[in-house]
C-alpha beads as a LAMMPS data file, in Angstrom:
LAMMPS data file: protein, C-alpha beads

83 atoms
82 bonds

1 atom types
1 bond types

-500.0 500.0 xlo xhi
-500.0 500.0 ylo yhi
-500.0 500.0 zlo zhi

Masses

1 110.0

Atoms # bond

1 1 1 -133.203 82.404 -33.641
2 1 1 -133.011 79.504 -31.182
3 1 1 -135.712 76.869 -31.068
4 1 1 -136.728 74.332 -28.455
5 1 1 -134.884 71.729 -30.505
6 1 1 -131.637 73.625 -29.701
7 1 1 -132.177 73.551 -25.903
8 1 1 -129.458 71.586 -24.113
9 1 1 -130.315 68.840 -21.633
10 1 1 -130.862 70.188 -18.119
11 1 1 -131.432 73.794 -19.201
12 1 1 -134.573 75.850 -18.615
13 1 1 -135.715 78.240 -21.325
14 1 1 -138.634 80.564 -21.960
15 1 1 -140.841 80.225 -25.022
16 1 1 -140.647 83.429 -27.027
17 1 1 -143.114 82.407 -29.730
18 1 1 -144.379 79.776 -32.128
19 1 1 -143.967 79.598 -35.874
20 1 1 -147.434 80.538 -37.122
21 1 1 -146.896 78.560 -40.330
22 1 1 -147.649 75.379 -38.358
23 1 1 -151.018 73.773 -38.946
24 1 1 -153.654 75.414 -36.743
25 1 1 -154.534 72.075 -35.154
26 1 1 -150.896 71.636 -34.113
27 1 1 -150.787 75.186 -32.723
28 1 1 -153.961 74.487 -30.741
29 1 1 -152.514 71.267 -29.312
30 1 1 -149.251 72.975 -28.337
31 1 1 -151.281 75.633 -26.529
32 1 1 -153.285 72.932 -24.722
33 1 1 -149.970 71.430 -23.598
34 1 1 -148.898 74.793 -22.162
35 1 1 -146.385 75.620 -24.856
36 1 1 -147.320 79.298 -25.003
37 1 1 -145.247 82.466 -25.170
38 1 1 -143.667 83.285 -21.805
39 1 1 -143.882 79.709 -20.481
40 1 1 -140.789 78.250 -18.801
41 1 1 -139.717 74.847 -20.156
42 1 1 -137.041 72.488 -18.827
43 1 1 -135.247 70.187 -21.273
44 1 1 -135.063 66.845 -19.466
45 1 1 -133.619 64.590 -22.125
46 1 1 -132.620 64.400 -25.763
47 1 1 -133.166 61.183 -27.658
48 1 1 -130.259 59.634 -29.576
49 1 1 -130.024 59.846 -33.354
50 1 1 -132.279 62.926 -33.587
51 1 1 -134.880 61.207 -31.446
52 1 1 -137.442 63.257 -29.544
53 1 1 -136.668 65.925 -26.973
54 1 1 -138.328 65.421 -23.588
55 1 1 -139.415 68.584 -21.788
56 1 1 -141.154 69.481 -18.538
57 1 1 -143.755 72.227 -18.306
58 1 1 -145.011 72.807 -14.772
59 1 1 -145.828 69.259 -13.562
60 1 1 -146.240 67.702 -17.037
61 1 1 -143.670 65.918 -19.196
62 1 1 -143.893 65.851 -22.993
63 1 1 -141.919 64.359 -25.852
64 1 1 -141.581 66.397 -29.047
65 1 1 -140.182 65.374 -32.418
66 1 1 -137.755 67.669 -34.240
67 1 1 -140.352 68.698 -36.853
68 1 1 -142.425 70.298 -34.050
69 1 1 -139.755 71.429 -31.544
70 1 1 -137.902 73.321 -34.280
71 1 1 -140.958 75.605 -34.683
72 1 1 -141.013 76.694 -31.025
73 1 1 -138.799 79.738 -30.492
74 1 1 -136.967 80.142 -27.168
75 1 1 -134.762 82.464 -25.179
76 1 1 -132.778 81.894 -21.971
77 1 1 -134.942 81.717 -18.863
78 1 1 -135.325 85.123 -17.290
79 1 1 -134.841 85.093 -13.553
80 1 1 -136.954 87.508 -11.544
81 1 1 -135.682 89.118 -8.383
82 1 1 -137.725 90.347 -5.466
83 1 1 -137.479 94.022 -4.627

Bonds

1 1 1 2
2 1 2 3
3 1 3 4
4 1 4 5
5 1 5 6
6 1 6 7
7 1 7 8
8 1 8 9
9 1 9 10
10 1 10 11
11 1 11 12
12 1 12 13
13 1 13 14
14 1 14 15
15 1 15 16
16 1 16 17
17 1 17 18
18 1 18 19
19 1 19 20
20 1 20 21
21 1 21 22
22 1 22 23
23 1 23 24
24 1 24 25
25 1 25 26
26 1 26 27
27 1 27 28
28 1 28 29
29 1 29 30
30 1 30 31
31 1 31 32
32 1 32 33
33 1 33 34
34 1 34 35
35 1 35 36
36 1 36 37
37 1 37 38
38 1 38 39
39 1 39 40
40 1 40 41
41 1 41 42
42 1 42 43
43 1 43 44
44 1 44 45
45 1 45 46
46 1 46 47
47 1 47 48
48 1 48 49
49 1 49 50
50 1 50 51
51 1 51 52
52 1 52 53
53 1 53 54
54 1 54 55
55 1 55 56
56 1 56 57
57 1 57 58
58 1 58 59
59 1 59 60
60 1 60 61
61 1 61 62
62 1 62 63
63 1 63 64
64 1 64 65
65 1 65 66
66 1 66 67
67 1 67 68
68 1 68 69
69 1 69 70
70 1 70 71
71 1 71 72
72 1 72 73
73 1 73 74
74 1 74 75
75 1 75 76
76 1 76 77
77 1 77 78
78 1 78 79
79 1 79 80
80 1 80 81
81 1 81 82
82 1 82 83
């Protein structure tokens, strides 16, 4: 299963879930940041030498270390079409 840590720079993805083995305080903070199931996330930048990944959610930008981003499951962004 792909995680946010695997997202390439410049690609939008959808969060498909969070690893529930994370500490509840971390899960709460991720939710406060908008990192919830179904949320679209854009990978803006990847730090060198396994540095943090920088992502945009709506109008906010966040930096996440590998030990957190690797617990956020993703899938390709689903485009919706008007009928």
